[in-house]
C-alpha positions as CSV (number, residue, x, y, z in Angstrom):
1,X,1.5,2.7,-17.9
2,X,0.2,5.9,-16.2
3,X,-3.3,5.9,-14.8
4,X,-6.0,7.1,-17.3
5,X,-3.3,7.4,-20.1
6,X,-4.3,6.6,-23.7
7,X,-1.5,4.8,-25.6
8,X,-0.4,6.7,-28.6
9,X,0.6,3.7,-30.7
10,X,-2.9,2.3,-30.3
11,X,-4.5,5.6,-31.5
12,X,-2.2,5.5,-34.5
13,X,-3.6,2.1,-35.4
14,X,-7.1,3.5,-35.2
15,X,-6.0,6.4,-37.4
16,X,-4.5,3.9,-39.9
17,X,-7.8,2.0,-40.0
18,X,-9.7,5.2,-40.7
19,X,-7.2,6.1,-43.5
20,X,-7.6,2.7,-45.0
21,X,-11.4,2.9,-45.1
22,X,-11.3,6.4,-46.6
23,X,-8.7,5.3,-49.2
24,X,-10.9,2.3,-50.1
25,X,-13.9,4.6,-50.5
26,X,-11.9,7.1,-52.6
27,X,-10.5,4.3,-54.9
28,X,-14.1,2.9,-55.3
29,X,-15.3,6.3,-56.5
30,X,-12.4,6.7,-59.0
31,X,-12.2,3.1,-60.2
32,X,-13.2,2.9,-63.9
33,X,-16.0,0.7,-65.0
34,X,-15.3,-2.4,-67.1
35,X,-17.6,-1.3,-70.0
36,X,-15.1,-2.0,-72.8
37,X,-14.0,-5.5,-71.6
38,X,-15.3,-8.8,-72.7
39,X,-17.4,-11.1,-70.5
40,X,-14.7,-13.1,-68.9
41,X,-12.3,-10.2,-68.5
42,X,-15.0,-8.1,-67.1
43,X,-15.9,-10.7,-64.5
44,X,-12.2,-11.2,-63.6
45,X,-11.8,-7.4,-63.2
46,X,-14.9,-7.1,-61.0
47,X,-13.8,-10.1,-58.9
48,X,-10.3,-8.7,-58.4
49,X,-11.7,-5.4,-57.3
50,X,-14.0,-7.1,-54.8
51,X,-11.2,-9.3,-53.5
52,X,-8.8,-6.3,-53.1
53,X,-11.5,-4.3,-51.4
54,X,-12.4,-7.1,-49.0
55,X,-8.7,-7.8,-48.3
56,X,-8.0,-4.2,-47.3
57,X,-11.2,-4.1,-45.2
58,X,-10.3,-7.4,-43.4
59,X,-6.7,-6.4,-42.8
60,X,-7.7,-3.0,-41.4
61,X,-10.3,-4.5,-39.1
62,X,-7.9,-7.2,-37.9
63,X,-5.3,-4.6,-37.1
64,X,-7.9,-2.6,-35.2
65,X,-9.1,-5.5,-33.2
66,X,-5.6,-6.6,-32.3
67,X,-4.8,-3.1,-31.1
68,X,-7.9,-2.2,-29.2
69,X,-8.1,1.0,-27.1
70,X,-10.4,2.5,-24.6
71,X,-11.2,6.2,-24.5
72,X,-13.0,7.5,-21.4
73,X,-14.4,11.0,-22.0
74,X,-15.7,11.4,-18.4
75,X,-13.8,13.9,-16.3
76,X,-13.3,11.6,-13.4
77,X,-12.4,8.6,-15.7
78,X,-15.1,6.6,-14.2
79,X,-15.0,3.8,-16.8
80,X,-11.2,3.5,-16.9
81,X,-9.4,0.7,-14.8
82,X,-6.8,1.9,-12.4
83,X,-3.1,1.7,-13.4
84,X,-2.5,-1.0,-10.8
85,X,-5.3,-3.2,-12.1
86,X,-4.1,-2.9,-15.7
87,X,-0.5,-3.7,-14.6
88,X,-1.7,-6.9,-13.0
89,X,-3.5,-7.9,-16.2
90,X,-0.3,-7.1,-18.2
91,X,1.7,-9.4,-16.0
92,X,-0.5,-12.4,-16.7
93,X,1.4,-15.5,-17.9
94,X,-1.3,-18.0,-17.0
95,X,-4.9,-18.1,-18.3
96,X,-7.3,-16.6,-15.8
97,X,-11.1,-16.6,-16.1
98,X,-13.4,-14.1,-14.4
99,X,-17.2,-14.5,-14.1
100,X,-18.8,-11.3,-12.8
101,X,-22.4,-11.3,-11.6
102,X,-23.9,-7.9,-11.6
103,X,-27.4,-6.3,-11.4
104,X,-28.2,-4.4,-14.5
105,X,-30.2,-1.8,-12.6
106,X,-27.2,-1.0,-10.3
107,X,-25.0,1.8,-11.7
108,X,-22.0,0.5,-9.7
109,X,-22.5,-3.0,-11.1
110,X,-22.7,-1.7,-14.7
111,X,-19.5,0.3,-14.2
112,X,-17.7,-2.8,-12.8
113,X,-18.9,-4.8,-15.8
114,X,-17.6,-2.2,-18.3
115,X,-14.3,-2.0,-16.4
116,X,-13.8,-5.8,-16.4
117,X,-14.6,-5.9,-20.1
118,X,-11.9,-3.3,-20.8
119,X,-9.5,-5.4,-18.7
120,X,-10.5,-8.5,-20.6
121,X,-9.6,-6.9,-23.9
122,X,-6.2,-6.0,-22.6
123,X,-4.7,-9.5,-22.4
124,X,-5.9,-12.6,-24.3
125,X,-5.0,-14.7,-21.3
126,X,-7.8,-13.0,-19.3
127,X,-11.3,-14.3,-20.1
128,X,-14.1,-12.2,-18.7
129,X,-17.7,-13.3,-18.6
130,X,-20.3,-10.8,-17.2
131,X,-23.7,-12.3,-16.1
132,X,-26.9,-10.7,-14.9
133,X,-28.4,-13.4,-12.6
134,X,-31.9,-12.1,-13.2
135,X,-31.5,-12.8,-16.9
136,X,-29.1,-15.8,-16.8
137,X,-30.2,-17.6,-13.7
138,X,-28.8,-21.0,-14.8
139,X,-25.2,-19.6,-14.8
140,X,-25.7,-18.3,-11.3
141,X,-27.1,-21.6,-10.1
142,X,-24.3,-23.6,-11.8
143,X,-21.6,-21.4,-10.1
144,X,-23.4,-21.3,-6.7
145,X,-23.8,-17.6,-6.6
146,X,-26.8,-16.0,-4.8
147,X,-25.7,-12.4,-4.6
148,X,-25.0,-9.4,-6.9
149,X,-21.7,-7.7,-7.6
150,X,-19.6,-10.8,-7.0
151,X,-16.7,-12.1,-9.1
152,X,-15.4,-15.7,-9.4
153,X,-11.7,-15.7,-10.3
154,X,-10.4,-19.1,-11.6
155,X,-6.9,-20.2,-12.6
156,X,-5.0,-23.5,-12.6
157,X,-7.7,-25.3,-10.7
158,X,-7.9,-22.6,-8.0
159,X,-10.9,-20.4,-7.3
160,X,-11.4,-17.2,-5.4
161,X,-14.7,-15.3,-4.7
162,X,-14.5,-11.5,-4.6
163,X,-17.5,-9.4,-3.6
164,X,-17.5,-5.7,-4.6
165,X,-17.4,-3.3,-7.5
166,X,-13.8,-2.1,-7.1
167,X,-11.4,-3.3,-9.8
168,X,-8.5,-3.2,-7.4
169,X,-10.1,-5.9,-5.3
170,X,-10.6,-8.0,-8.4
171,X,-7.0,-7.4,-9.4
172,X,-5.9,-8.6,-5.9
173,X,-8.1,-11.6,-6.4
174,X,-6.2,-12.4,-9.6
175,X,-2.9,-12.2,-7.7
176,X,-4.4,-14.5,-5.0
177,X,-5.6,-17.1,-7.4
178,X,-2.2,-17.2,-9.1
179,X,-0.3,-17.6,-5.8
180,X,1.0,-21.2,-5.5
181,X,1.7,-21.2,-1.8
182,X,-0.1,-20.2,1.4
183,X,1.3,-17.1,3.1
184,X,0.9,-16.8,6.8
185,X,1.8,-13.8,8.9
186,X,2.5,-14.7,12.5
187,X,1.8,-11.8,14.9
188,X,4.1,-12.1,17.9
189,X,2.3,-11.7,21.3
190,X,3.2,-12.0,24.9
191,X,5.3,-8.8,25.3
192,X,2.5,-6.2,25.2
193,X,2.5,-6.0,21.4
194,X,-0.3,-4.4,19.6
195,X,-3.0,-7.0,19.2
196,X,-4.1,-8.1,15.8
197,X,-7.7,-8.4,17.2
198,X,-7.7,-4.8,18.5
199,X,-9.5,-2.2,16.4
200,X,-9.3,0.7,18.8
201,X,-7.8,3.6,16.9
202,X,-7.2,6.4,19.3
203,X,-4.6,5.8,22.0
204,X,-2.9,8.8,23.6
205,X,-1.3,10.1,26.8
206,X,-3.2,12.7,28.8
207,X,-0.7,14.6,30.9
208,X,-1.2,17.4,33.4
209,X,-0.4,20.0,30.7
210,X,-0.6,18.3,27.4
211,X,-2.0,15.7,25.1
212,X,0.7,13.6,23.4
213,X,1.2,10.8,20.9
214,X,5.0,11.2,21.1
215,X,7.7,9.4,23.1
216,X,5.7,9.8,26.3
217,X,3.5,6.9,25.1
218,X,6.5,4.7,25.9
219,X,5.8,5.2,29.6
220,X,2.0,5.3,29.7
221,X,-0.4,3.7,27.3
222,X,-4.0,4.6,28.2
223,X,-6.2,2.3,26.1
224,X,-5.7,-1.4,26.4
225,X,-7.6,-2.2,23.3
226,X,-5.3,-0.3,20.9
227,X,-4.0,-2.7,18.2
228,X,-3.2,-3.4,14.6
229,X,-6.6,-4.8,13.5
230,X,-6.7,-2.5,10.4
231,X,-3.3,-3.9,9.3
232,X,-4.6,-7.4,9.8
233,X,-7.6,-6.7,7.6
234,X,-5.5,-5.1,4.9
235,X,-3.3,-8.2,4.9
236,X,-6.3,-10.6,4.7
237,X,-7.6,-8.5,1.8
238,X,-4.3,-9.2,0.0
239,X,-4.8,-12.9,0.6
240,X,-2.5,-13.4,3.6
241,X,-3.6,-15.4,6.6
242,X,-2.9,-14.1,10.0
243,X,-2.5,-15.9,13.3
244,X,-1.1,-15.2,16.8
245,X,2.2,-16.6,18.1
246,X,3.3,-16.7,21.7
247,X,6.9,-17.7,21.7
248,X,7.0,-18.4,25.5
249,X,4.6,-21.3,25.0
250,X,5.6,-22.6,21.5
251,X,9.3,-22.5,22.1
252,X,10.0,-22.1,18.4
253,X,8.6,-20.2,15.4
254,X,6.7,-22.7,13.1
255,X,8.2,-23.2,9.7
256,X,4.8,-22.4,8.0
257,X,5.1,-18.8,9.3
258,X,6.0,-16.9,6.1
259,X,7.1,-14.0,8.3
260,X,7.1,-13.0,11.9
261,X,5.7,-9.6,12.8
262,X,6.6,-8.0,16.1
263,X,4.4,-4.9,16.4
264,X,5.6,-2.7,19.2
265,X,6.6,-5.1,22.0
266,X,6.9,-3.4,25.4
267,X,8.6,-5.9,27.6
268,X,12.0,-7.6,27.1
269,X,12.2,-10.9,25.3
270,X,13.3,-14.0,27.2
271,X,16.8,-15.4,26.2
272,X,15.1,-18.5,24.8
273,X,12.7,-16.3,22.7
274,X,15.7,-14.4,21.2
275,X,17.4,-17.7,20.4
276,X,14.2,-19.0,18.7
277,X,14.1,-15.8,16.6
278,X,17.7,-16.3,15.6
279,X,17.1,-19.9,14.7
280,X,14.1,-19.0,12.6
281,X,16.0,-16.4,10.7
282,X,19.1,-18.7,10.3
283,X,16.7,-21.1,8.6
284,X,15.7,-18.6,5.9
285,X,12.8,-17.0,7.7
286,X,11.6,-13.4,7.5
287,X,10.8,-10.9,10.2
288,X,9.3,-7.4,10.5
289,X,10.5,-5.9,13.8
290,X,8.8,-2.6,14.8
291,X,10.7,-1.8,18.0
292,X,9.4,1.4,19.5
293,X,11.1,3.7,22.0
294,X,10.9,2.1,25.5
295,X,11.6,-1.4,24.3
296,X,14.9,-2.7,25.8
297,X,16.3,-5.7,24.0
298,X,18.0,-8.4,26.0
299,X,21.6,-9.4,25.2
300,X,20.8,-12.2,22.7
301,X,18.3,-10.0,20.8
302,X,20.9,-7.1,20.7
303,X,23.5,-9.5,19.2
304,X,20.9,-10.6,16.6
305,X,20.1,-7.0,15.7
306,X,23.8,-6.2,15.4
307,X,24.2,-9.2,13.0
308,X,21.4,-7.7,11.0
309,X,23.2,-4.4,10.9
310,X,21.4,-2.2,13.5
311,X,21.5,-1.1,17.1
312,X,18.6,0.4,18.9
313,X,19.2,3.8,20.6
314,X,17.3,5.0,23.7
315,X,16.6,8.3,22.0
316,X,13.7,10.0,20.2
317,X,14.2,11.7,16.8
318,X,13.2,15.4,16.6
319,X,12.8,16.9,13.1
320,X,12.1,20.6,13.0
321,X,12.2,20.6,9.2
322,X,10.2,17.6,8.1
323,X,7.4,16.6,10.5
324,X,3.7,15.9,10.4
325,X,1.1,18.5,11.6
326,X,2.8,20.6,14.3
327,X,4.7,18.0,16.3
328,X,8.4,17.8,15.5
329,X,8.6,14.4,17.1
330,X,6.1,13.1,14.5
331,X,8.9,12.7,11.9
332,X,7.8,12.8,8.3
333,X,9.8,11.1,5.6
334,X,9.5,12.2,2.0
335,X,12.6,10.8,0.4
336,X,13.9,7.2,0.5
337,X,17.0,5.3,-0.2
338,X,16.7,3.1,-3.3
339,X,15.1,-0.3,-2.4
340,X,12.4,-2.6,-3.6
341,X,10.3,-1.6,-0.5
342,X,10.4,2.1,-1.1
343,X,10.2,2.4,-4.8
344,X,6.4,3.4,-4.8
345,X,6.1,4.9,-1.4
346,X,5.4,8.6,-0.9
347,X,5.2,10.5,2.4
348,X,5.2,8.5,5.6
349,X,5.3,9.7,9.2
350,X,6.4,8.1,12.5
351,X,5.1,9.3,15.9
352,X,8.0,9.2,18.5
353,X,10.5,7.2,16.5
354,X,13.8,6.1,17.8
355,X,17.0,6.1,15.6
356,X,19.0,3.1,14.6
357,X,22.8,3.0,14.6
358,X,24.3,1.0,11.7
359,X,26.6,-1.7,12.8
360,X,28.8,-4.2,10.9
361,X,26.4,-7.0,10.0
362,X,27.3,-10.7,9.9
363,X,29.6,-11.6,7.0
364,X,26.8,-13.0,4.8
365,X,24.2,-10.2,5.5
366,X,23.7,-7.0,3.6
367,X,21.9,-4.2,5.5
368,X,20.4,-1.3,3.6
369,X,19.0,1.9,5.2
370,X,15.5,2.5,3.9
371,X,14.2,5.4,6.1
372,X,16.1,8.5,7.2
373,X,15.1,11.8,8.8
374,X,15.9,15.1,7.3
375,X,19.3,16.9,7.5
376,X,17.9,19.2,10.3
377,X,16.9,16.4,12.6
378,X,18.6,15.5,15.9
379,X,18.1,12.8,18.5
380,X,17.1,13.6,22.1
381,X,18.3,11.0,24.6
382,X,15.7,9.6,26.9
383,X,17.2,8.2,30.1
384,X,15.2,5.4,31.7
385,X,14.3,7.2,34.9
386,X,13.9,10.7,36.4
387,X,12.3,12.3,39.5
388,X,9.7,14.2,37.5
389,X,6.3,12.5,37.2
390,X,3.0,13.1,35.4
391,X,-0.5,11.9,36.0
392,X,-2.6,10.1,33.4
393,X,-6.1,8.6,33.5
394,X,-6.4,5.1,32.3
395,X,-9.8,4.4,30.6
396,X,-9.2,0.6,30.8
397,X,-8.3,0.5,34.5
398,X,-10.4,3.5,35.5
399,X,-7.8,5.0,37.7
400,X,-5.1,7.7,37.7
401,X,-1.5,6.5,37.3
402,X,1.7,8.3,38.0
403,X,4.7,7.5,35.8
404,X,8.2,8.7,35.5
405,X,9.0,10.9,32.6
406,X,12.5,11.5,31.1
407,X,14.0,14.9,31.6
408,X,15.0,17.2,28.9
409,X,18.4,15.8,27.8
410,X,21.2,17.5,25.9
411,X,20.6,17.7,22.2
412,X,22.8,15.6,20.0
413,X,24.4,16.8,16.7
414,X,22.1,17.8,13.9
415,X,22.2,15.3,11.0
416,X,20.0,12.7,9.3
417,X,19.2,9.7,11.4
418,X,18.6,6.2,10.1
419,X,15.0,5.1,11.1
420,X,14.7,1.8,9.4
421,X,16.8,-0.9,7.6
422,X,16.3,-3.9,5.4
423,X,18.6,-6.8,5.8
424,X,19.1,-9.7,3.5
425,X,21.6,-12.6,3.4
426,X,22.7,-15.6,5.5
427,X,23.7,-15.6,9.1
428,X,26.0,-18.6,8.6
429,X,27.8,-20.0,5.6
430,X,25.6,-22.3,3.6
431,X,22.4,-21.2,5.4
432,X,19.3,-20.2,3.5
433,X,19.0,-16.4,2.9
434,X,16.9,-14.5,5.4
435,X,15.1,-11.2,5.1
436,X,14.4,-8.8,7.9
437,X,13.1,-5.2,8.3
438,X,13.8,-3.3,11.5
439,X,12.1,0.1,12.1
440,X,12.4,2.1,15.3
441,X,8.7,2.8,15.7
442,X,5.5,0.7,16.0
443,X,2.9,3.4,16.3
444,X,2.8,4.2,12.6
445,X,1.5,0.6,12.0
446,X,-1.3,1.0,14.6
447,X,-5.0,1.7,13.8
448,X,-4.5,5.4,14.7
449,X,-1.9,6.1,12.0
450,X,-1.9,3.2,9.4
451,X,-4.6,4.6,7.0
452,X,-3.0,8.0,6.6
453,X,-0.5,9.3,4.0
454,X,1.6,6.3,2.8
455,X,2.0,4.4,6.1
456,X,0.0,1.5,4.9
457,X,1.8,1.5,1.5
458,X,5.2,1.2,3.3
459,X,4.0,-1.6,5.6
460,X,2.4,-3.7,2.8
461,X,5.5,-3.1,0.6
462,X,7.7,-4.3,3.4
463,X,5.6,-7.4,3.9
464,X,5.5,-8.2,0.2
465,X,9.3,-7.9,0.1
466,X,9.7,-10.1,3.2
467,X,7.3,-12.7,1.6
468,X,9.4,-12.5,-1.6
469,X,6.5,-11.1,-3.7
470,X,8.1,-7.8,-4.6
471,X,8.3,-8.6,-8.3
472,X,4.6,-8.3,-8.8
473,X,2.5,-5.1,-8.9
474,X,1.5,-3.8,-5.5
475,X,-2.2,-3.1,-5.6
476,X,-3.2,-0.8,-2.8
477,X,-5.8,-1.9,-0.3
478,X,-8.3,0.7,0.6
479,X,-8.7,1.1,4.4
480,X,-12.0,2.8,5.4
481,X,-11.5,5.7,7.7
482,X,-13.8,8.5,8.9
483,X,-13.6,11.6,6.6
484,X,-10.9,13.9,7.9
485,X,-8.9,16.9,6.8
486,X,-5.2,16.3,7.6
487,X,-2.9,19.3,7.4
488,X,0.9,19.5,7.7
489,X,2.5,22.1,10.0
490,X,3.1,24.6,7.2
491,X,-0.5,24.2,6.0
492,X,-1.8,24.7,9.5
493,X,0.2,27.9,9.9
494,X,-1.0,29.2,6.5
495,X,-4.6,28.5,7.4
496,X,-4.2,30.1,10.8
497,X,-2.7,33.2,9.2
498,X,-5.4,33.5,6.6
499,X,-8.5,32.9,8.8
500,X,-7.3,34.4,12.2
501,X,-5.1,37.3,11.0
502,X,-5.7,38.3,7.3
503,X,-9.5,38.0,7.1
504,X,-10.2,40.1,10.3
505,X,-7.6,42.7,9.2
506,X,-9.2,42.8,5.8
507,X,-12.6,43.5,7.3
508,X,-11.1,46.2,9.5
509,X,-9.3,47.7,6.6
510,X,-12.4,47.8,4.4
511,X,-14.4,49.3,7.2
512,X,-11.7,52.0,7.7
513,X,-11.7,52.8,4.0
514,X,-15.6,53.1,4.0
515,X,-15.4,55.4,7.1
516,X,-12.7,57.6,5.5
517,X,-14.6,57.8,2.2
518,X,-18.0,58.7,3.8
519,X,-16.2,61.3,6.0
């Protein structure tokens, strides 16, 4: 179902009801009177007419009720549920009950009430009760509700409280209450990863001559508080729980970790940590590995990645054709290989991403590329050291640091580069199936870049696939961001040409014409 679409077959049922009522009216006007019949025959004739009329009327109304539709005449479709919310309702196979408490004087609350009533008519398994606590205070007291615009979602003895007026949040609440197992995301720490408690959203490199978010950030990271707090909040809104995991102290990945998330580690793993990750995946675990440029895997981790079908390259991808804003190292991806992760993802972009080389995976593992750069892209090697240095100011340390910067290296051949893979299968015969996603960038998941374009959609889709929840509808989580106008490189050039070049030339030309005419 497309968003805001009206189903044609339902409208045909409504048209059929109207035709039946008009036909009944026309027949009633033309029906002859029983003036020439006897008493009994006249009564039977009148009774049969009444029964036939009532029968047509009842059947028409039953057909209309069973094929209800909702027509929203507002331009913005304010009173129409989103397509994702309606898809969640359509997927219901278990009875769900929603009690929504709203304030009748609040326009947003009234809209949410109308939206939920439309959703409730969509599927008989969804029961919706809307309550104004000011008028039905006994219901609010019985349910323990002391606030407005709150929904209680109940199913199979489980109960979830949702506060808000957004039907997407209530649809996510339906998915949460139907979930039969707890899902825990373990954020790996101890190697300089982005912290799940960090909500700083502007980390960059200040060089002598430039301001960069590209591969230079692999050498200098200015702000210590930069993290993936926005991603954590988005996951919690979806019903996942999040916790930290330091492998150096635990020695193993707990079995209750639904998946392990390594968000941009900066220092090399210990051999025991790589062995723990292999053991976890061999036991049927799932892992999302965001391994940015500058991270050097130790031998055990390199073998594990090779068994998953990928090898990390110490290179940065440059894409002159498809990039975000004006930075060719901020690679933009608009087309994807077919996979459950990418089926609903649009444009994503990756600041300073490294390419992956496909390898022969383990015999029981299938690796699928899910992200590739454009045909005009190339990879620029980044050697580990060079004599050239830059200076940068660290806000956290309050001092100037000097770091080595890679030199300009020879350009590799121009061709599409694999940027991310999804692996599925068993590392050993008879072992449970694992799932893993490896992407050569971690910055796109950070607070700075997560909310923009479809970066959050890609990450949440990958996590849903890793948690084996890809069959359900993916309801987007809204991530609040300051209002911004984001332009691609082509849009920036067009705007520059219009404002800086064409408008002044137009004014000069009109002035010249006026001067010539007056002359």
